[in-house]
N, C-alpha and C positions, 0 to 999 in steps of 0.2 A: 823901305827896303834898302838893305845895305849889301855891299859886295866886298869881298876880300879874296886874296890869293894866299893859299896855304900849301907850301911844298908843290907849287905848280898846279894846284887844283883851284878852279874858280868856284867860290862859295857865295851863294846868294842867300841872304838872311831876311826873314820876315817874321812878323808876329800876327796872330789872328785872335780877335776878340770873340770869345764864345761865352755868351751868357754872363758877361761881367768879369770874366777872367781871361788872361792872356796865355796863349800857347805859342811856342816857338816853332819855326819851320825853316829847314835849311835844304837847299838844292846844291848838290856837289856835281860840278861838271868837269869832265876830262875828255880827251879826244875820243875815247871809246864809249861815250854815253854819259848819262846822268843818274844820280841816285838821290831820292827824296828821303829826308829824315823828318819825321813828325814827332815833336816832343809831346810826351804824355803828361808831363808835369805842368801844373797851372801856376801862374804868377799874378800878383795883383797889378803889375804895371807892364806896359809894352816893352820898356827898356830892359827889365829883368828877363822877360821871355826871350828877347833878342840876344842878350848876353849869354844866356844858357844855351841857345841854339848855336851860337858861335863855338862854345866849348864842346858841344856834342859833335859838331862838324869837324873840328880839329882832332878830336879823339878818333872819329871814324877814319879820317885821312891817315893819321898816324898808325892805326891798327892795320889798315889796308896796305900801307907801305911795308910794314913789318911782315905781313903774310906774303907779299910779293918777293921779299928778300929771302924767304925760305925758312 
């Protein structure tokens, strides 16, 4: 499990092994709660799944911030 901060949001990254393939999972935390992102894409390695989950989380945070700015 990995943790990172992106624009003030705490992001927890994990990968789950499901029947021999890996799927990424990100939990985005902020003062007002948390949001779970479950990656639907399968990867052959845990590292690839985690890297993809990081990119998904960053994309979600960036879009969320843009929407808040109006």
